[in-house]
Structure formats: C-alpha cells, structure tokens
N, C-alpha and C positions, 0 to 999 in steps of 0.2 A: 177640841184637843187640849188636854191638860198638860201644862209644861212643868216638869219636875225641875226644881232649882237646886238640886243637890250639888251641881258643879260650882255654885257661887261661893262655896265655903272651902275652896281648895286650900291646902296648906301652902304657905309661902315657902319657897325654896331658895337657897343660895344659888345665884346664877353660876352655872358651870358651862364653859365653852363646849359645844358639841363638836364632833369631828367635822361637820359641815362648816361651822364657824371657823374652826382652825384652818381649814383649807382655804376659805375665802380670805382670811387674814394673811395667809402666806402668799397667795396670789397678789394681794394688795401690796405686800412688801416687795415682791418682785417688780411690780410696776413703779413703786416709789423709788426703788434703787436703780431704776432704768435697765434692769435685766430683761424686762418686758416693756415694749413700747406700744402705744395705741396702734392697732392694725397688725401687730405681730401675731404669728401663729404660735399657739401654746405647744410645749413639748408633748411628745407622745404620752398617752395615759400611763403606760407602764413606767416610763421615766419619772413622771410627776408623782405617781403614787409611791414609788420608792423614795423619792426626794422628800416627800412630806410625811412618810411613815404611816400611810393609810392604805386601805384596800381600794381597788379600782372601782368597786361599786360605790364606796363612800365618795370618791373623787367625782364620779359621774353625777351623783345626787347634788353635789355642790355646784358643778358646772351647769346642771339643769336649772338651778335656782338663779345663777348669774345670767343664764340665757333668758330666763323668764323676765328678768328686769332689764334686758337689753345690754348687758355689760360684756357679754361675749356672744359670738355668733358661730354656729356650725355651718361649714360649707361642704357640700358633697365632694368627696375625693380630695379635699384640701384641708381637712382637720378643723379645729376650733381656733378662732382668732379673737384677740382682744378688740372690742369695739373702738372705732376711730373717733372718739368723742373728747379726747384731751385728758391729760393726767389729772388735772384739778377736778374735773367732773367725775372721773372714774373713782378717785380717792373719796370724794364726798359721798357718792352714791353707795360705794361699798361700806363706808362707815355707817351710813343710814341702815343698810341691810343688816349689819351686825348688831344694831341696836333694836331691831324690830322685835316686838314681843309676839308670842304665839297668841292668836286671837282666842278670846273666850267664847263660850257658846252664845252668850247674849249678842256679841258682835256679829256672829254668823246669822243669827235670827234677824237682826236689824238690816243686815246686808241683803238677806233673802227677801225681806219685805220690799225694800227699795227696788231690787232687781225685778221681782215678779210683778209689782204694780206697773212698771213700765212694759214688761214683757207681755202681760195679758192685754194691755191697751193696744200695743203694736200688733199682737197676734190677731185681734179682732179686726184690724184694718188690713193686714197683709197676708194672712194665712192662705195657703193654697188648698186645693181640694184634697191632695194627698196628705198634707199636714193635718187637715181637719180629720181625716180618717185615722191618722196616727193618734191624735188626741182622744178620739172616741174609743179606739182600741185600748188605749192605756186606762181610760176611765172604766171600761168594761172589766178589764183584768183586776183593777182595784175593787170594783163593786162586788164581783163574784166571790172574792175572798172575804171582804169586810162583812158582807151580809150573812156569811156563815160563821162569823165570830172568829175568823182566823186573822192573825196579825198580818197586815198588808203594808208595812212601812215602805218597803222598796217599791211596790206598785204605786203607792201614793206619791212618792217623790218622782217616780218615772213619769207620772201624769203631769207633774209640774215642769219637768224637764222638756216634755213634748210641747208644752205651751211656750217655753223659752225658745225652742227651735222654731216654732211658728212665728215668732217675732221677726224672724229673718234679720236679726241683729247679731252678728258673729261675736261681738264683745260680750253682750248679755249672756249669750249661750255658753261661751267659754267660762265666764265667771260662775255661772250656775253649776257647771260641771266640776269646778274647783271646790266649791263649798259643799256640794251635796254629800260626798263621802263622810265629811265631818258630822253633818246633821244626822245621817243614817246611823253612824256609830253611837252618837249621843242618845238617839231615840231607843236603839236596841239595848244599850247598856243600862239606861235608866227607866226602861219599860214605860215610855211616855204614853203610848196609845191606850185609850179606854174603849173597850169593846162595846160598852153601852152607847157610845156616841156614833157608832158606825152608820146607822140609818141616816142621822142628821148630816154627817160628813158626805155621804153618797149624794144626798139631795143638794148639798152646797156645790159639790163637783159638777153635778148635772146643770145647775144654774149657770155656772161658768162656761161649760161646754155650749149651752144654748146661746149665750150671749156672743161667744166667738163665732158660732155657726151663723148667727143672724147678723154678724159684723156690727155689733153695737158696743163700741169701746167703753163708753161711760158706764153702761150696765155691767160689762165684764169687770171693770175696776171695782165697782160697788159690791158685786158678788164675791170678788176676791177678798175685799176688806171684811165682809161678813164672815167669810171662811177663816180669816186670820185673826178674828177677834181675841182669841186666847193668846196669840203671839203678841198682839199689841199690848195686852195687859201685862204680859211677861216683861216686855221692854220698858214699860212705865214703872216697874217696881224699883 
C-alpha cells in the first residue's frame, strides 16, 4: 500500500480558538472563579449555550471532549457534573487540553501500528469462534471487491477493526474506533490505494487470518508487520 505524503506539507496557520476551545476556557473560568466547584452539576444546556453565546450542538461537542478526558461526567436523570478531582487538577488538565494539537496523519499511522501489533497478538490468543467468523467475513468482503479492482478502503479497515475486537481489550478496540475515521478520510482524499497491489494485499490478509485461526501470536505479528511494510517506511521518513 503506497502512502501519499501530501499532508506533510500543510500550510501553517495562525492558531485561532475554535468554539470548542472557547467553551472549555469558559468552563475553566467558572471553576477557577468558584462559580462551579468539583462535583457540582453544570447548568442546563440551554442556559450554558446562551451564557457562552454558542449553539447547543457546539456545547455538547465540548462537553463530550471534557467527558472523554474524565473532567466531567454525565449521570442519567441527573445531568452533567464536574469531576470531583480538585480545582488544581481540573485547571491543569483543561489547560493541557486547550494546548493539544490536532494529530497529523503520521501520528495516526504510528498509533495504528502500535495498537494493531498488540491487537493481532492478543486476537491470536483470545479470539472466540464467533469473532473468528467475523474476521473471516470481513476478509471475504474486502477480497471480493479488491480482486475486482474496486476500491475497498472501508472493507480493509473493517477487517482490521474486527481483529481489534477479537483482542478482547476494550481500550485497544475503543482507540481503533477513534482513529479509523481519520485514516479512512485521508485514504479517500489522497487516493492511497493502488489497484495493482490488491492481489498481494489479499494474500497478506489471508496470512494474518490463518495465524489468528491457528492461534499463533508470533506468526500473526510477523504477518501484520509484513502487511504494514509501507506504513513502516512512511513513519521512518
């Protein structure tokens, strides 16, 4: 699989606060000014969105990000509350979130390699009969399109997601689900897939499937590394 490096020459932009960052900053200010304390319930969405001058959808996206990092928590029928971890910790973590940069594609590739190397090894040890069937089904769906010269990016990545599921590690699986949409978008935008490689890629997938089926973790990892040889080259550039 050839990796297009077109995204490595992105134009630098002056950093401008997004609505999400504005909302997080304002919630942080409420905490620092003691208008919100650790453990307090946040005001209703309508009230907060009007107070911050943002839409309710923009507010929800910011709250989802804070929830992802454990800084707020939603409770059924009780609304969203500030995590009870202390003002100093909340302030520091929110500051860190506001300074986070959007990951570039190379970072996604490196993360994918790390995650999948562990996932395929665990899958070969832990996969259930049903999970093995799901992996084989995903492989078949990819193969049928790829061998006809049809772009099968989504089927390809679904195959790898099924391997992550078979690892029976919920964190690995969740992280794969987070990074996969970005990878799909990049592949489609930059037309990464090379139809001439389809036969080889199908064979590489089959080797991975066989190793997981036979529960041979070391072989599964080696076949994955062979499959990812172009990704390794890209990360070394």
